[in-house]
N, C-alpha and C positions, 0 to 999 in steps of 0.2 A: 716741777721745774721745767721739764720738756714742754709742756703745754705753754707755759709763759714765753719760752723762746719761740715757739711756733707762732704764737699770737704776735710777738714783737716783729718777727720776720715778715708776717703777713701785712702788718700795718706798714712797714717800710717799702713793701712792693706797690702800695696803692700810689698811683701817679697823681700827685697834687702839685700844680704848677703855681708859682707865685704870680700874681697879676703882673702883666708887662708894665703897666703904668707905675705900680708900686716899685717893682725892680728898677725900672729906668730912674724914678725919683731918688731911690737909695743910692744907686751907682753915681748918679751926677752930684749928689751931696758928698759922697767919698771923694770924688774927683776934685770937687771945689775945695774941699778941706785940704786936699794935697797940692793945690795950686794949678790943677789941670783945668783949663778953661774951655776946651773944645774936644769933643770925641764923636766919632762916627756912630751912626745908629747900628751898623753891623757889629761895631766893637762892643756896643752896649749888650746887644744880643749874646755875643760870645762870652762876655763877662758874666752875664746872667745864667747861662748854661753851666759855667765852670763853678760859680758860687753854689748853684743847686747841687752839683755833683759832691762838692766839698761837705755841704750840709748833710746830704744823704749818708756819706761815709762816716762822718762824726756821729750822727744819730745811730747808725747801725752798730758801730763799735761801742758807743755808750750804752746802747740797748743790751748788747751782749754782756757787758760788764755788770749791769743791774741785774740781769737774769742770773749771771754767775753767783751774785750775792743774794740770790732768792728774793729779789725785789721786783716790783712791776712798775716802779717809778724811777726814772732816770734823774739822778741828783748831780749837783754841781761837781762833785768830786769825779763822777764818771766822765763828764765832759773834759774835765781837766786832766784826767789820766789819759784820755785819748790824745789830748793835745801833746803831752810829753812823751808818748810812745815813738 
């Protein structure tokens, strides 16, 4: 169980950035769906950084829940449990 947790923590430390073009397209799509027609490039960068922080936090907590359940796979219920915490 300890080894699984160490491996999960090590995977979460690896810095993988979402490509800026992909992130920009995703955020612009979200903005458009909410009726926002214009957004500054700097605001896109800040939103991208915040989204990445949120994703890392959710993945870390979901990974801990999976490890506690003696699993190596994060399941939907792990992510949902993080959401209601």
